[in-house]
N, C-alpha and C positions, 0 to 999 in steps of 0.2 A: 858645575855641569850635570853631574850624576844625580844630585837632588832635583834639578830642574827636569831633567829627562825622566825621572820615576814620577815626578809629579804630572808631567804631560801625559805619561802613559796611562796613569790612574785616571785622568779625566777621560781619556779615550776609551778606557775600559767601562766607566760608568755610563757614558753616552751609548755604547753598544748595547750593554744591558738594558737600558731604558728602551732602545728601539726594539729589541727582542720582546720586551714585556708588552709592548704595545702591540706587536704583531700577534703574540699569544692571547692577548685579550680581546681581539677584535671580534671573535664570534660573539662575545657577549652583548654586543652591540646591534646583534641582528634583530629584526622586528620580532616581536613576540605576537602570538595569535591574537587577532582583534577581540576585544572583549565586547559583551553585549551591548548594543545601543542603549544609551541612557533614557530613551524615550519608550523603550519596550520592557514590560515586565515579564521576565522569562519564566517566573512562577504561575503566570496567568494560565489557567486550564483551557480557557477559550481560545488561545492562539493556535493557529493551523500549524502543521509540521512544516509547511514551507516557510512561514514567518519564523518559526523557532530556529530552522536550520540557517536561515538568512542573518538573523540577528542575535542568536544565541549560542551556536555551535562552537564558536571560537573561544567561549568563555570556559576554559577547560580547568580552571584552578578548583581543586576540591572535588572534581567529578571523575568517574571512572576509578580504575585500580591501578593505573600506570602512567604511560606518558600521554594519555588523552587521545591517541590516534584515531579511536573509533567513535569519539564524540559525536562527529557529524553524521554517522550512519543511521538510517531509518530505523525505528524500533521495530522488533519482531513481535508479531501478535501470536503469542504461544497458545492462547487459549483455544479450546475446542467448544464452540457455541452450540446451541441447539437451536431448532426452528423456533422463531420469534424473538430470538435475542438479537439486539442492535450491535453492530460494530462501526468504530470510527474509522474510516479510510480516507487517504489522501487522494485528491481528484487527479484527473489527467495532467501529466507533465508537472505534478506537484502544486496545481493551482486548487486552492479551497479544500474543504473537507465534506466527505459525503457520508451520512449515516446510512448504512446498509442494513436493512432487516428482512430476512427471508421469511414469509409468513405462512405460505402453504405449499405443499407438494401433491402433484396429481401424477398417477401412472395411468396411461391410456394407450390403447392398441392402434388407434386411428386418430387423425386430425384432419377434419373437413375432407375426408375421401383419400388422405395420404396415408400410408403405411410406413411404419419405420423399416429401415434397411435391415435392422436386427430384430430384437423382439418387442420393445416396448418404448414409447416416448416417456420421458420423465420431464414434467413441466414444474418450474419453482418461481413462485410470485415473489417479487421483492419490492419492498417500500424504500425510496431513495430520496433523502432530504439533506440539504446543505445545513450545516450547523455554524457557519461563520457568515460574515457580510459580504463574502466574495461568491460569485456564480461557481458552480462546480460540475465537472462532467465525468462520467465514468470513464476509468481507463481503456484504452484501445488494444484489442487483441493483437493489433499489428505491432504493438511495442512490447513491453514487459507484462502488461496488464491482461485483464479480462476473466471469464468465468470458465471453470473447469468442474467435471465431476470426477472424484477420485474414487475408483471401484474398491472394493475390499482387498484385492490382490496387490493394490497401489498403482494400478494403470491409470494414468490422467487422460480424460477424454474431454475434447473442447466443446464448449456449447456451440451449437449450429452445425456440427458435423453429421455424417449421414444424410438422413432426410429431415432432420430436425429444423434445417432452415426453412422448412415448409411450415412449421408450427407457429402460427401468427394469431394472437389474440387481439380483440378489438378493444378491451377495456384495460388490457396490460401490455402496453405497447408505447415505448417513448425513446427519444434519442436527443442528443445534444445536450447543451448546458442547462443546468437546473438553477433558477434564480434563488437568491435569499429569502427566507420567509415562506417558501412553498415545499411541496413535495410531488412526487410522480410515483405511478405504479408502473411496473415493468415485469417481465417474465423471462426467465432463461430456459431453453429447452435442450434435451439431450436424447440421443438415439442410442440406446443401450440394450446388451443382452440381458436376460433375466438375472443372471448372476452378477452383473455388473451393477444393477439397480438395487439388489438387496444389501442394505447397510452400507451404502456409499457416504461420501463426504462432498458437500458442496463446498468450492474453493474459489475465492475472489482474490486477485493480486492487484493491488492499487497503484496509483501512479508514482509510488516511491519504491515498488517492487516487493511490497510487504504483503504476505499471504494471510488472509482470513479464512477460518475454516468452520462449518457448520456440519454437525452429524445429523444425517437425514433419516427419518422414519421410513420403514419398509413398506408402509402402506399409506393410501390417501390420508393427509392431515392437514389442518389449519382451517380458518374461517372462509377461504374462498374456493373450496373444492367443488361445490355445486356450480358456482358461477364459471369456473374454468371449464368444467365438463361440458356445460351448455354452450360456451363459447367455441369449443372445440368439436361439437358435435356436426355430423354432415347435415347441411342443409337440403331439405326436400328428400 
């Protein structure tokens, strides 16, 4: 009887240990992050950021320096560009990729009869071109994106503030989505004090919240200065 009782107890103990082991091992059955879609080459430099995030961000093996928690975060453009440098930016709401190239900067005291609320209007012409097969649109200032001028003291001033919303150029004026295989010319205008205009930084925040920066000259520069001044001059 004692032998049978001991054997029965041993069987119960083995069963209990097996059950505990199954519970402790349960987390190992959790789903791992989805790996890259086999139909997408995540090393392809022509992929838009939205495509990469959708198809490749979950493939964290060998990436990053730890648990891979930041793998899906948009990259930060730490470069400080100069006038004429292109920068690849994510389109509005993460759709498509726009190459942004500020080309000229113009400082004027008047725009078609309108004076700045401060000291000077600063106008920057920008070439905008999609680089993927998808249409792309500039990010909206109503969301996380849009254009700003960062003054030397660090103050950020929005495009269109003050009287700069009255600065309208005929040949550098566009809106809406830009179709693949084409490009457009646009202009960003700022109403600034003389101190804010000297040595400022042009900033664009794209559809993924990444900030791109260009150091701006302190005087008229670029190939479109004469054209912009003519466009802004008072008629009659």
